[in-house]
Structures are given as C-alpha cells and as structure tokens.
C-alpha positions in Angstrom: 0.0 -0.3 0.1 1.3 3.7 -0.9 2.6 5.7 2.3 3.5 8.7 0.7 1.7 12.2 1.1 0.4 12.4 -2.1 -3.2 14.2 -1.9 -6.0 11.4 -2.3 -8.1 13.5 -4.4 -4.9 13.7 -6.9 -4.8 9.8 -6.9 -8.4 9.9 -7.9 -7.3 11.7 -10.7 -4.6 9.4 -11.8 -7.5 7.1 -12.1 -9.8 9.2 -13.9 -7.2 9.5 -16.5 -6.4 5.8 -16.6 -10.0 5.0 -17.0 -10.2 7.3 -20.3 -7.5 6.4 -21.9 -7.1 4.5 -24.9 -4.5 1.4 -24.4 -4.2 -2.5 -25.3 -7.0 -4.2 -23.7 -4.6 -5.9 -21.3 -2.8 -3.0 -20.7 -5.7 -0.4 -20.1 -7.2 -3.1 -17.6 -3.8 -3.4 -15.8 -2.9 0.4 -15.6 -6.4 1.1 -14.5 -6.4 -1.6 -11.9 -3.1 -0.1 -10.8 -4.5 3.6 -10.4 -7.7 2.5 -8.4 -5.8 0.8 -6.1 -3.1 3.5 -5.2 -6.0 6.0 -4.9 -8.3 4.0 -2.9 -4.9 2.5 -0.6 -6.4 -1.0 -0.8 -4.9 -4.0 -0.9 -5.8 -4.6 -4.3 -8.0 -3.8 -7.4 -8.9 -5.9 -10.3 -10.4 -5.0 -13.6 -13.0 -7.2 -15.7 -14.1 -6.5 -19.3 -16.4 -8.9 -20.7 -18.9 -8.7 -23.9 -22.5 -7.2 -22.7 -24.3 -9.2 -20.5 -21.5 -12.1 -20.5 -19.6 -11.8 -17.1 -18.2 -15.3 -17.3 -16.5 -14.7 -20.5 -14.6 -11.8 -18.6 -10.6 -10.8 -18.7 -9.2 -9.3 -16.3 -5.7 -7.9 -14.5 -5.3 -7.1 -11.2 -2.7 -5.0 -9.4 -0.5 -5.6 -7.4 0.3 -8.7 -9.3 0.7 -11.0 -6.3 -3.1 -10.9 -5.7 -3.8 -12.6 -9.2 -4.1 -15.9 -7.4 -6.8 -14.8 -5.1 -8.6 -13.0 -8.4 -8.2 -16.0 -10.0 -9.5 -18.0 -7.7 -12.3 -16.2 -7.0 -13.6 -15.8 -10.9 -12.9 -19.4 -11.3 -14.0 -21.4 -8.6 -17.1 -19.2 -7.5 -18.4 -16.9 -9.9 -20.4 -19.0 -11.8 -22.5 -19.9 -8.7 -22.4 -16.0 -7.8 -24.1 -15.1 -11.0 -26.8 -17.7 -10.9 -27.7 -17.1 -7.2 -29.4 -19.7 -5.2 -32.5 -19.8 -7.7 -30.7 -20.0 -10.6 -31.1 -16.5 -11.5 -28.3 -13.7 -12.0 -27.6 -11.5 -9.1 -26.3 -8.4 -10.7 -27.2 -5.1 -9.3 -27.5 -1.9 -12.0 -26.5 0.7 -9.9 -23.4 1.8 -8.5 -20.8 0.6 -6.3 -21.9 -2.1 -4.0 -20.4 -4.8 -1.1 -20.6 -8.1 -2.6 -20.2 -10.4 0.0 -22.8 -8.4 2.2 -25.1 -8.4 -0.6 -25.0 -11.6 -2.1 -28.4 -13.4 -2.0 -26.4 -16.5 -1.0 -25.3 -16.1 2.4 -23.4 -19.2 2.9 -21.6 -19.1 -0.5 -20.5 -15.7 0.5 -18.9 -16.6 4.0 -17.4 -19.4 2.1 -15.4 -17.1 -0.6 -14.7 -14.9 2.4 -13.2 -17.7 4.8 -11.3 -19.7 1.7 -9.7 -16.7 0.0 -10.0 -13.0 1.1 -9.4 -13.5 4.9 -6.2 -15.4 4.4 -5.0 -12.5 1.9 -5.4 -10.1 4.3 -8.8 -8.7 2.7 -11.4 -7.6 5.1 -13.5 -5.4 3.0 -14.6 -5.4 -0.6 -16.4 -3.1 -3.1 -17.5 -3.3 -6.8 -18.6 -1.1 -9.3 -20.3 -2.0 -12.4 -19.0 -0.9 -16.3 -22.4 0.1 -17.7 -22.8 1.9 -20.9 -25.3 4.9 -20.5 -28.6 3.4 -21.6 -27.1 -0.2 -21.4 -28.9 -2.4 -19.2 -25.7 -5.0 -19.4 -22.6 -4.8 -17.7 -19.5 -4.7 -19.9 -17.5 -5.4 -17.1 -16.4 -4.4 -13.3 -13.9 -3.1 -10.8 -13.0 -4.6 -7.7 -11.1 -3.3 -4.6 -10.4 -4.9 -1.7 -9.0 -3.4 1.5 -7.5 -4.1 5.0 -10.7 -2.6 6.5 -14.2 -3.7 6.1 -16.6 -3.0 3.4 -18.6 -0.4 4.9 -15.5 1.6 5.5 -14.0 1.2 2.5 -17.6 2.1 0.6 -17.6 5.4 2.8 -13.8 6.4 1.7 -13.5 5.1 -2.0 -17.3 4.4 -2.9 -18.1 7.7 -4.7 -15.0 8.5 -6.8 -15.1 4.8 -7.5 -18.5 5.0 -9.3 -16.8 8.1 -11.1 -14.3 6.2 -12.5 -16.4 3.3 -13.1 -18.5 5.5 -15.6 -15.2 7.3 -17.2 -14.6 3.3 -17.7 -17.4 2.4 -19.0 -17.9 5.5 -21.7 -14.1 4.2 -22.7 -14.9 0.9 -23.6 -18.5 2.1 -25.3 -16.2 4.7 -27.3 -13.5 1.9 -28.3 -16.5 -0.5 -29.4 -17.9 2.6 -31.7 -14.4 3.4 -33.1 -13.6 -0.1 -33.8 -17.4 -0.1 -36.1 -16.3 3.0 -37.8 -13.4 1.6 -39.2 -15.0 -1.4 -40.4 -13.6 -3.7 -37.8 -15.6 -6.5 -37.2 -15.2 -8.6 -33.5 -15.8 -12.1 -34.6 -18.3 -13.8 -32.6 -17.4 -17.1 -30.9 -18.1 -20.4 -32.5 -21.3 -21.8 -31.7 -21.0 -24.2 -28.9 -20.9 -28.1 -30.1 -23.8 -29.7 -28.6 -23.7 -32.0 -25.5 -24.3 -35.1 -27.6 -20.5 -35.1 -28.4 -19.9 -36.1 -24.5 -19.9 -39.5 -23.4 -22.6 -40.0 -20.4 -19.9 -39.9 -18.0 -18.4 -36.7 -19.4 -21.9 -35.3 -19.4 -22.0 -35.8 -15.3 -18.6 -34.3 -15.2 -19.8 -31.1 -16.8 -23.1 -30.9 -15.2 -21.0 -30.9 -11.7 -18.3 -28.5 -12.9 -21.6 -26.0 -14.2 -22.9 -26.4 -10.4 -19.6 -25.4 -9.1 -18.4 -28.3 -7.6 -14.7 -28.6 -7.2 -12.6 -31.6 -8.5 -12.4 -33.6 -5.5 -16.0 -33.3 -5.0 -16.7 -34.5 -8.2 -14.7 -37.4 -7.8 -16.2 -38.4 -4.4 -19.8 -37.8 -5.9 -18.6 -40.0 -8.9 -16.8 -42.2 -6.7 -13.9 -41.8 -9.3 -9.9 -40.4 -8.5 -9.4 -36.9 -8.7 -6.8 -37.7 -11.6 -9.7 -39.3 -13.6 -11.7 -36.2 -13.3 -9.0 -34.6 -14.8 -8.2 -36.7 -17.5 -12.3 -36.1 -18.2 -11.9 -32.7 -18.2 -9.0 -32.6 -20.3 -11.3 -34.4 -23.2 -14.2 -32.1 -22.5 -12.1 -29.3 -23.1 -10.7 -30.5 -26.5 -14.3 -31.4 -27.8 -16.0 -28.5 -26.6 -13.0 -26.2 -27.5 -12.7 -24.5 -24.4 -9.8 -23.9 -22.1 -11.2 -23.2 -18.6 -13.9 -24.0 -16.2 -15.2 -20.5 -16.6 -15.3 -20.9 -19.9 -16.8 -24.2 -19.9 -19.7 -23.1 -17.9 -20.2 -20.2 -20.0 -20.3 -22.3 -23.2 -22.4 -25.2 -21.7 -24.9 -23.5 -19.1 -27.8 -23.3 -21.0 -27.5 -26.6 -22.9 -27.4 -28.3 -19.3 -30.4 -26.5 -17.7 -32.3 -27.7 -20.8 
C-alpha cells in the first residue's frame, strides 16, 4: 500500500485519467487496476471486461500482481455460482458501487468465499462497481477493490470516486467499440458451442457438476472416481468443446445443461 503524502484527490484524478486513456485491452485493465488500488490505498484492485451481459467470459487484470491468484480463484471457482444465485437467476445489481459479500443472496457462499480466499489474504472489505454504458441494461465489466478495512469503511472512503471512475471506464469501452465499428473492424463471434451430444455419459455428468460449481475433489467423491480421472475427463471435455477453463466451460454449456 502507498505510504507517501500525495493528496488522495490527486490519486483519484490519476485513476480518472487511466479510465479514460485508450490502450491495448490488457494494458488498459492493468494500468486502471494499479491506479485504483493506489488511489484507494487498497490491498488490491481488479478490472474485468466482458462482452455485454456475459460476465463468465470476462478477461481481467489485477494489481498488485501477487493478488492475481486470489482474483483468479474467485473468478474460476465461484463466479458461476455467484452469477446464478441460489434460485438459478442472475444477481447483478445495475446501480453504483456495492459490497458484494454483504449483499450476496447466497449468504453461505459469500461466507465461504470470504473465509477461503479473502481473509487469508488479509482482505476484510470488498466493494465492486459495474461498468455499464449509459442507456444499456448490460454490464460490460466491473471493478473490484479489496482492503484490510471492512466493506462499510471502504465504501465510505472510496465508493463515490470509484463510481465516477467506473462511469468513465464504461464510456471509454463504449467509445472504443464504436470507433472499431466506424473503421470497419468486425469482432468475430465465438463459434457456436458443440452440442453435449459430443460428450459421453460420464463426461456429461462431469460437466453438470462443474456447472453446479463443484470442485474436482467433490466431483471425484460424488462419481466415485479419482481426482486424476476427473482431470482426464475435463481435458477431453475441453478439447471437444474448444474451451480452456472451467469458467469458459460453464459459459459455453450452462444453457444446454439446464435444458
């Protein structure tokens, strides 16, 4: 965490500038995460961008980089379940900054995330600000800030400037999209997901458990196979469905599984 005497408002101005600066997607996310973490004097910040309304397909950068393991753990292990909520519906607020662990509809899941990932990393408070273009109902990304102070104190100190940065960032992403369209750049769509008919019965069982948020160990126990066998099944599933992670697998096939 920064310890110099630079005025807080100056740090948030740096975050505003980072949010509005055109860069490569990866560089933009990284520099914005760094500026926000420094402005908020937080443990870490992470910036996610995604196709409109498709958070499970997000890409992200975090700062400092040592917190990437934490951010990746939440994203890959828990985001699908957080997205569905306990009754299978999305739980994405459309307003300003909020405290995700305190406002989660699935309280047990929120507590599990807190105890397994955030608290061991020294993170007590967490706030999130969605990136939503003006007039759009869809998230195109979000910003996460984690701190050693609780969420209420973090919201009091950083909530308002974080909302401003998020609004600037959303405009930047929307302007970049329109600029790309204006010069004739066409962003290719992901290929249609192959049907689950390509998978064996056992592979379908594994997929259903992955989509429900089970870990490899839990899947192995439920199917009475070894974790190594679960890993082998997942490797074949990834190859057949042309995905490279549990998050991408969930995004690709969750609709087919529910049908």
